[in-house]
Every structure is written in structure tokens, then in C-alpha cells.
C-alpha positions in Angstrom: 0.0 0.0 0.0 1.4 3.4 -1.0 1.6 6.2 1.5 0.1 9.6 0.6 3.1 12.0 0.0 0.9 15.1 0.4 -0.5 14.0 3.8 2.8 12.8 5.2 4.8 15.9 4.2 5.1 18.2 7.2 5.7 21.2 5.0 2.2 20.8 3.4 0.6 20.6 6.9 2.4 23.7 8.0 1.4 25.5 4.8 -2.3 24.6 5.2 -2.2 25.5 8.9 -0.6 28.9 8.2 -3.0 29.5 5.3 -6.0 28.8 7.5 -4.6 30.9 10.4 -3.8 34.0 8.4 -6.9 33.8 6.2 -9.0 33.7 9.4 -7.1 36.7 10.8 -7.6 38.7 7.5 -11.3 37.9 7.5 -11.7 38.9 11.1 -9.8 42.2 10.5 -11.9 43.1 7.4 -15.2 42.3 9.2 -14.2 44.2 12.3 -13.2 47.4 10.6 -16.0 47.2 8.0 -18.6 46.6 10.8 -17.3 49.5 12.8 -17.4 51.8 9.7 -20.9 50.7 8.8 -22.1 51.2 12.3 -20.6 54.6 12.5 -22.2 55.6 9.2 -25.6 54.4 10.3 -25.3 56.1 13.7 -24.3 59.4 12.0 -27.3 59.1 9.6 -29.6 58.4 12.6 -28.3 61.3 14.6 -28.2 63.6 11.6 -24.8 65.2 12.2 -23.2 66.9 9.2 -19.7 65.9 10.4 -19.2 62.1 10.5 -18.0 62.0 14.1 -19.3 58.5 14.8 -17.8 57.2 11.6 -14.4 58.5 12.5 -14.5 57.3 16.1 -15.8 53.9 15.2 -13.2 53.5 12.3 -10.4 54.3 14.7 -11.8 51.9 17.3 -12.1 49.2 14.6 -8.5 49.6 13.5 -7.3 49.5 17.2 -9.4 46.4 17.8 -8.0 44.7 14.6 -4.5 45.5 15.7 -5.2 44.0 19.1 -6.6 40.8 17.5 -3.6 40.5 15.3 -1.1 41.0 18.1 -3.0 38.7 20.5 -3.2 35.9 17.9 0.4 36.2 16.8 1.9 36.1 20.3 -0.3 33.2 21.5 1.5 29.9 22.1 1.6 27.7 19.1 -0.5 24.6 19.5 1.4 21.3 19.7 0.7 19.1 16.7 
């Protein structure tokens, strides 16, 4: 019986693990910043302000939150496989 060279190669497992990890981080970052901007725009529309204060504040908070997520996930201990 032949062994599967793709499954047994540790480089492929590392590649797939890293691909999934960083794809997940990118998606979380995009959704967090986008959600904050969308919420800020909707809040500005609801309040009726001419200057988009909520959009600016929520955008900055979204970026800070995304940076926090990236730093937290990158400095977490690597799982043992």
C-alpha cells in the first residue's frame, strides 16, 4: 500500500495551517473594521450630524481592535501538533 506523499509531508501541513490561520485573521480584521465603519455611518445618519464624528471614532476603534486581535493571535503559544 502506498503512502500519501501530500499528507505525510510536514511542509504541506504547515502550509495549510498557516494559510487557514492567516486567512482567518484577515477575514476577522476586514469584518471588524467594516462593521465599525458601517455602524458609524448608520449612527451618523440616525443622529443627523453633518460631520461624520461617529464614523471617524468607530473607524479608529475598529483599527485598534483589529491590531489588538492580530497581536494577540500572533503572540499566543503555538498549538502542539
